[in-house]
N, C-alpha and C positions, 0 to 999 in steps of 0.2 A: 285189424290192428290199429290201435290208435297211435298216431304221432304226436307228441308233446308239441306245442305252439309255443315258441318262446319269442317274446317282443323285446327287442333292445331298445331302449329310450337313449337318447342322446344325453349325455351329462352336461348339465347347463353349470357353468362356472362364471360367478361374477368376481369382479375385482373388488378390493376395498373402497376404491374413489366411487365406483358405481353404486354399490350397496349405500354409500354416505349420501350419495347424491339423492336416491330414492328416498332415503328417510328424512332428508330436509324437505324434499317436496311434499311428502305426506304431512309433516308438520306444519307445513307453511299452507296447506290447503285452504284453511279458514281465512287466510289473509290475500285472497284474491280479489281483484278489483270489484267483482260482481259483488262478493259479500259485504266488503267495505262500503260499498255505496247502499246497499240495502240497510245496513245498520247506520249509516248516516241519516238516511230518510226516515227511519224510525225515530232516531233521536230528534230530528227537526220537527216531525208530525207530533211527538209527545210534548215538546217544548211549545208548539203552537196550540195544542189543546189546553195546557195549563194557563198560556197567557189569555185565552180567550176566556176561560172560567174566572180569572181573576179580574179581566175587563167586565164581564159581566156584573161580578160582584160590586166593583167599583162603581158602576153606573146605576146599580139599583139603590145602593148606599147615598148617591149624590142625589137621585129622584126623590128618596125619603127625606132628604135634609131639604129640598127645594120645597117640596110639598107642606112640611111642618113650618118652614120659615114663612111661606105665604099665607098658611093659616093664622099664624099669630100677627103677621103684618096686618092683613085685613082685619082680623079681630079688634086689633088696637085702633085702626081707623073708626070703625064702627063705634068703638066706646069712647071715642074722643068727642068732645063738644066743641060746637064751633066758637072760635075765639071771637069774644065780644070787642067791639071797637068803640072806645069811649071818645069824647070830644075833649078837647084841651087847648090850652094856650100856653104859648112861650115868650119868655122875656128876657131881656139882658139883665145880668146880675153881677155881683162882685164875689169873688172867692174871700175867704177869711183873710188873706194877706192883701186884700185889694186888687187882686189880679181880675183879669177877664173871666166871665163866667155865664152861664145861661141856666133859667130853670124852667121845667115844664110843670104845668098844674094841670092834672087829670081830674075831671069831674066824675069820680067813681059812682057816687051815688049823692042825691040831695043833700045829705048831710056829712058826706065824705069827701074830702079834696085830697090828691095824693101828690105832694111836691117832690120833685126829682131834679137835683141841683147837680149841675157838672161843672167844676171848676177848671174849665178850659175856655179858649175862645170859640165861639159858634161857627166853626170851619172846617167840617169833615166832609171832604168829597167822596169818600167811600164808607161802606157800612163800619159802625163802629159799636163795640160791645163794652160795657162795663159792670163791674161787680162792687156792689155798695153795702155798707162802707168799706174802703179798702184799709189796709193794715197800717198803712203809713199817714191816712188821713189826708191825702193830697189830690184825690179824685174826685170826691163829691159825697152826697149824702141822699137819702129819700125818707120820708117822714110823713104823718099825718097831723095836720093841726086843724081840728074841728073847732066850729065857733064856741061851742060847749063842750069843753073837754080836754084832758091833758094832751100834751105834745107825744106824739107816739113814734118812736124811730122804727124804722123798716130796714130788713135786710134782703138782699136778693140781687137780680140782674136787670139790666135794661139795655136794649139794643136799638140803635138808630139806622136808618136806611142810609142817610146823609143828612148833614146839618150845614144849612147856610141861610145867613141873616136874610129876612124878607121872603124866604121861600119856604111853602108848606113843609111841615116836619112829622114824618111817620116815624113809628117805632113800637116796641112791644116790650112789656116788663112782666116781672113774676117776683112778688115780693112777699115777706112773712114778718108779722109783727112779734113783739116778745111773748104775746099770749098765745101765739101759733096760729093767729087769723092769717089766711092767704088772700093775696090780691093779685090777680092776673087779667091780662086781656093786652090789647093794643091801642093805639091812640093816634088820632090825626089832629096836629095842632098848627094853630095860625098865629102869626107873629102879633104880639100886642105893642101898644104905642107906649109902653113905658120908657121913660129915659133915666139911664143909671150913669152915673160918672164914679169910675174907679181910679184909684192910684193918686 
C-alpha cells in the first residue's frame, strides 16, 4: 500500500521594501564600478586610436608638402643662372633741386652704360633698396645714354649693401626698358675723382 508523500515548502514572504530594494539593485547592476571602468577604458582606447590615425594623416600630408617644396626649391636653384658682376664707378652728383646725390655708372657692355642716380647723400650704413623712378620723383632715376642713340629711361629696383663715400660700393639691379629689354646683374663700384658743387 502506497502512502502519498507530501512536502510542505515554507512560504516565503517579502515585504514591499525588500522587493523594491532587489529591483533597484537589478536595474543598477550595469552601473557597477567594474563596468563603468571598462566602458571608460573602451572610450579612451577609441579616442587614442582616432588620434593616432589623425596624427598619421597629418604627418603624411606634411611629408608630401616638404618633399614637393624641396623639389621646387632645388629646381629653381638649378634653373637660375649665376648673377653677372659688372664693373662700375660711382661719383658725387646733384639732385634736380641742387641737393646731395650720387650716380653709379655700370658698364653693362662695350656700347651700353647704365646710369643709376640716387638723390640722397651717399651715407647709408645699412643695406638700402630703391624703386626707380618713384611716383613723387624724389628718389632718383635710372637710364641708358649711349654714345650713339637716344636717352632710354629704365624702370626697376636697385639695392646697395651700404654706401659711404670713399669706400667700395656693391649692389644689385634689375631694370626694364620701355621696349621690354631687361638689364640685371650686380656691380662693384669704385669712387671716381669727379668734384661736384651743389647748392
